C-alpha positions, 0 to 999 in steps of 0.5 A, spaced: 540 512 529 534 516 526 529 513 521 528 518 515 526 513 509 520 509 509 520 503 504 513 501 504 510 494 501 504 493 497 498 488 498 491 490 498 488 489 505 495 488 507 496 496 508 492 495 515 498 490 517 503 496 515 499 501 518 499 497 525 506 496 524 508 503 523 503 505 529 506 501 534 513 503 532 511 510 533 508 509 539 514 506 542 518 512 539 522 507 535 520 512 529 517 519 528 513 521 522 516 528 523 523 525 521 521 522 515 524 525 509 523 520 503 517 515 502 518 509 497 511 505 496 506 502 492 499 499 491 495 499 498 502 501 502 501 508 498 494 509 500 495 508 507 501 512 508 497 518 505 492 517 510 497 517 515 500 523 513 493 527 512 490 525 519 496 524 523 493 522 530 493 515 531 487 515 535 483 519 529 486 514 524 484 508 528 477 511 528 477 513 520 479 506 518 474 502 523 468 507 520 470 508 513 465 504 509 470 500 505 464 496 502 461 502 499 467 505 496 469 498 493 463 494 491 465 488 488 457 485 488 455 481 482 451 487 480 457 491 479 461 485 475 456 487 469 460 494 469 466 490 466 462 489 459 462 497 458 468 499 463 475 498 464 474 496 471 468 496 477 471 502 481 474 508 478 477 515 481 470 515 485 474 511 490 480 515 491 475 522 491 471 518 497 477 516 501 482 522 500 477 529 499 475 530 506 482 529 508 485 534 504 480 539 505 481 538 513 488 540 511 486 546 507 489 543 501 486 543 494 482 536 492 486 536 486 493 538 489 499 536 485 504 531 487 509 536 488 505 541 492 503 535 496 510 533 497 512 541 499 507 541 504 508 535 507 516 536 507 517 529 504 520 526 497 515 521 495 516 515 490 511 511 487 511 505 483 507 503 477 506 499 472 506 502 465 501 497 461 503 500 454 510 499 454 510 493 460 515 496 464 516 499 471 515 506 472 517 510 479 513 516 479 516 522 484 515 529 485 521 530 481 520 526 475 512 528 475 511 534 479 505 536 476 501 529 476 495 529 481 496 526 488 490 522 487 492 520 480 498 517 482 495 513 488 490 510 483 495 508 478 499 505 483 493 501 486 489 500 480 488 492 480 486 490 474 478 489 473 477 492 480 480 498 479 480 502 472 487 503 469 489 510 469 490 513 462 496 519 463 499 522 457 497 517 452 499 511 456 495 506 460 498 505 468 496 499 473 498 497 479 505 497 480 505 490 484 506 486 477 514 488 478 515 489 485 512 488 492 517 492 495 521 498 492 527 496 496 532 496 490 530 503 488 531 505 496 538 502 497 540 505 490 539 512 492 546 515 494 542 520 498 539 515 503 543 512 508 542 505 509 542 505 517 536 511 516 531 506 512 526 502 515 523 497 510 516 494 511 515 488 507 510 482 506 513 475 508 509 472 503 505 465 504 508 460 499 502 455 502 499 451 496 492 453 494 487 448 493 485 449 486 479 444 487 476 450 491 476 455 485 469 455 483 467 462 480 470 468 476 472 471 482 476 465 485 479 464 479 481 472 478 484 471 486 488 465 484 491 468 478 493 475 482 496 470 488 500 467 482 503 473 480 504 476 487 508 469 489 512 470 482 514 477 482 518 479 476 524 482 480 526 480 487 527 485 492 534 486 495 535 484 503 541 488 504 537 494 508 539 494 515 532 495 518 527 490 515 520 489 518 517 483 516 510 483 516 505 476 516 502 476 510 494 476 510 493 471 504 486 474 502 487 470 496 487 463 499 481 459 497 483 454 502 479 458 507 473 463 507 474 469 502 478 474 506 478 479 501 470 480 502 471 480 509 476 486 509 471 490 506 465 488 510 467 486 517 470 491 522 473 485 526 477 483 520 480 490 519 482 490 527 485 483 526 489 486 521 492 492 525 493 487 531 497 483 526 502 489 524 502 491 531 505 484 533 510 484 528 512 490 530 513 488 537 517 482 535 521 487 531 523 491 537 524 485 541 530 483 536 532 490 534 532 494 541 531 488 546 538 485 543 542 491 545 539 491 552 541 484 553 
């Protein structure tokens, strides 16, 4: 069996858990990125898979993730919150330029490359889930349906968490994070008749249903985080579980205010980022023990 399709979940900082899982599976030769033909992703999962495709070398990706000044790119300090009086989000396309422009240049690619040209270069088909707020429906953007859309625009669309990231206005419609409808695009993946089920690897969050102590919600950021937690745990459409190869990831519940504010730690603490990656590696080890180890018994 050769994995040819990746279906990658969203979940903000959980993108580093996704990264850890993919890294370990590649290290153990279960997965080879050169064999990937199709990618389905949304939100933070889209950010991390594009970083992986552009850097390629795992040691270099480790170094990039560790040393990237995430806290500067996604500054959610009190001063920045005042921007919400005059703008639609704290951060905008500046974040995506900072994350991706140098990586695109390193690959001799135009920083304004279209989704079509990026997919042609990488020899993949790319499907990205977004929410069209104007019509309030789910839209699957791909190199087939939206060939001329800029790569960075598509990434911002799928990861535009309200208030934190500015929504994208594209062809007179407003688009935000695709996570308001799905946390994983397994439905679309399994329904693609050109894709063999046994060749799909789905990475999805094992969501934490622990009840949040509402008495710990003391400020606007707490309240906003609690709101998004409720959304994540009550996704409008359920994902299918009929995919043969599913790597369940231990969900990093950065919205859980029974503990410290984990969301801020992702931006500011290298140790926290390393722990997220290790989390993904551990999940992959368990997956391999089940999928590969069982065959050798």
